[in-house]
N, C-alpha and C positions, 0 to 999 in steps of 0.2 A: 465432435469438438472443433469437428474441421470447419462447420457453419457459424460459428460464434464470432461476431463483431467488434464483441468488446476485446479490449488489449488485458493480457493479463500480465501482472507482475509479480515476481515473487519477492515475498517479504521475509527477510531474516537478517543472521549475521553469521553464517557458516560459511567459507568462502570453497568447501569440498561442496556443500549444497548447492553453494551457485555456480559453481564451474559444472556440477552435474545437470542443475536447471538450464542454463544456455545451452545444453545440446540436445534437450526433450524439444524442441523445435515449436513449441507452443507458447515457450516466453517471449515476450513483449521489452521486458525490462525487470529492473531492480531496484527494491527498495532498504532500505534501514532506519535504525533509530537510538539513540543513545541506551535506551533500556532493555532493546534486545540482545546489541553488543556487550552490555553489563551482564545477561542473563548467560552469555555464550563464554565468557570471561576474557574480552577484550580487555587489554589495559594501555595501548599503545595503538590510541586513534590513526594516528597518520599512515601508519604502517598496516594496520587492516586495510583501511580505506585503498591504498595503491595496491594491495596484493589482488583486493576484488575487483580493482579496475580489471587486472590483468586477465580475468577468469571470467569476463561476464561479453564475449566476443564481441564489444563496443557497441553494446545495449545498452539505452540510458538504464540510469541507477542514482539514484537518490542520495545524497550524507547531509546529517541534521547538524545546524548549529548549536552549542551548547551552553554559549553564557546568556545573561540574565538582561544585561543594558545593551541597548541595542547602537552603542559605538563601535563594542567586543564584538556583540554577531555580527556587523558589517564586515569586520577585517577578516573574522572565521568567513563567511561565507564569501568575502573575494581569494581568498587564497584557497578553498578548497573548490569554488569555479576550477581555478586555474590546472585542476588536478588531469584533465581532461574533457573534449568536445563533449561528452557524453556525459558531461555532470547535471546534474539538479541540484539544486542546492536548498535543501528543507529549511524553511523558516515558520517556527509557531505562529500560527494569527495574533496570538497573544504572549507576554512575557508574565514571568509569576505574579507580577501586580495587577495583572488585569489592562496593562497599558496594551492602545491596541499598536501591533506591527505595521501599520497601515503605511507612513512615511517612511520604513526602512525599505521594505515591501517595493515603493514608488521609485525609491532612491537605488537599489539593485538593479530594476527593471530598466532604467533608463541605461544600464549601465550594459545594458544584453545580457544580463546572466538569467542563466533559467532555473526557475523557481518550482519548487514542490511547495505548497502553503498547507500548512497540517496542524494538527487537530482541531479543526472546524467541525463545530457540532448546530450552525443557528443561520439561519436562513438570512437575517441579519448581517453577520459574518461574510456571508457568500455576495450580499446585496454592495456593501463597500469593497471588499476587494474586486468586482465586477464593475465598479464606478471610478476605481482608482489603478487600475492596471491598465496598460497601453495597450490600442488596437489590435498592436503587433506582437504583444509580448505573447513568449512562447512560456507560459506558465500551467503547471498539473495546481486546481483546488481540491484537497484532499477533506472528504467528508465523513468522520468516522461513522458510518451509518451503525457497525457495529455495537459500537455505544452508545449511539441514540436506543436501540432494541432494548440494551440492558437497562435504560429506566423505563423498562415497558412501553415505550413509543412505538409505534410501528415507523419504521423508516422510509418507505417506499415514496410515501405522498411528498414526504420534503427532499427526496433526493428527485424526484419530478420534478420538482419546484426549481429544486437546484439549478439544474439541466434547462430549465426553461428560462433562469437569468442570466445564466452564461451565454446560452447560444447565439446573441448577436454578435460577439467576439468569438470567432471560429478557430482562436490558436487557443480559447482559453479548453484545459480539458478537465473533466471533471471523473475522479474516482473516488469510488467506493472502497470505503477502509474499515480495517479489522471486523474484516470476514470471520464470520463464524461458521457456516457450513457449505457444503458445494453447491445449494442452491441457492445462495447467493451470487455466484458467477450469474447467473441466469434473470434471477430479480436485478440485478444488478445493468445488465443488456438491456432489459424488457421498460428499464426506468430511463432510456437514452444513455446513460455513462459510458464515459470512453474507456474509462480503466477499472480493473478493480487488484487488489493486492492481495495473494494466496501466501497462506504459511505452505512450508514443505507436506507437512503433516495433511494438509487437503488437496494438496497437488496428486500424491501416492492414492486418492481414490478417482483420481481421474476416467480410470479404468472401469470405474462403476458407471456412469454414465450409460443409461439405456438398458442396464441390466435389467433382465426379468424379474421381475418381484417377487414370484413365486420360488424361482433358483436361488433366489437371494435368501427367500423364508428355509430354504432347506440348510444352507451354507451358514446360516445363524443355529440351525439346531444341530447341525455336524459339531458347530463351535462347541457347543455348549456339552456337547455327549465327550467328545476329545477331551477337555480340560476339565470335567468330573473323572473320566477314566484315567488321565495321568496323573492327576490327585490323587489318584487312589482312593475317593468318596466310597463309604458303603453305611447302609442303615440294615441295621438284622434286626 
C-alpha cells in the first residue's frame, strides 16, 4: 500500500472509527454525509461535526449542506466552513428539483471556501463545474463511480474522461466516490483519480492486499469448516 499515489479518504459518520482511521497512517482525509449520519443515529449535526473535527488530526474533512434552496445552502456552507481550516463543504451538484448548483458554487468559490461538489454522475456535470470554477479553486469533484456501476455501466472510461476534463486546472481534485470493493482503489488510481473514499469495512481489508490466492483459498475452506462445526451441522 505504500506505493499508492492516490489519497484515501475514510467515509463514514462514526467518531470512534474516524479517530482509529486517523492513526493508521494511510488516511489522507475524511468525508461524511447526512445519510451516513442518519444511519449512525446522529441527531445533532453541529455537535457531531465539531467532535469529529477534534479527532481527525487536522486532516481534511467534508461536511454536507442539507437544505434544498440555494440561499439556505449558502448560509449553511458559510457556517460549516467557519468550523476549521481543514473543512471542505459538500455541495450537491443539483437540488432535489434538478436545478443546477453552479451559481451557488461560483459564489462560495469566490469567498475562498473549500468545496467538495458531490452526487456527480455525468460528464456534463463535470464539464459545467470545470467551466465555472476558479483557476485557483481548491475544490474536490466527487464522481459517484460506484453508483454508475450500479446501473450496469462501466465507470472506468467515465472517470478517465472526467480526469481529462479537469486536468488543466490543477487545483481541482477528482474523487472516486461510493466505492464497492477494495479493487476500486487500484482502478481509481489507474484512472488518474486524486482521491478515493473508502468505508471502514473496506479499510479492514487492506491487509489482504498482495495476499497469496492459494492461502486465501485455504482460509476460505477453513472458514466454511469452522462455521459448520460451530453451528453443529450434521447429515445422518
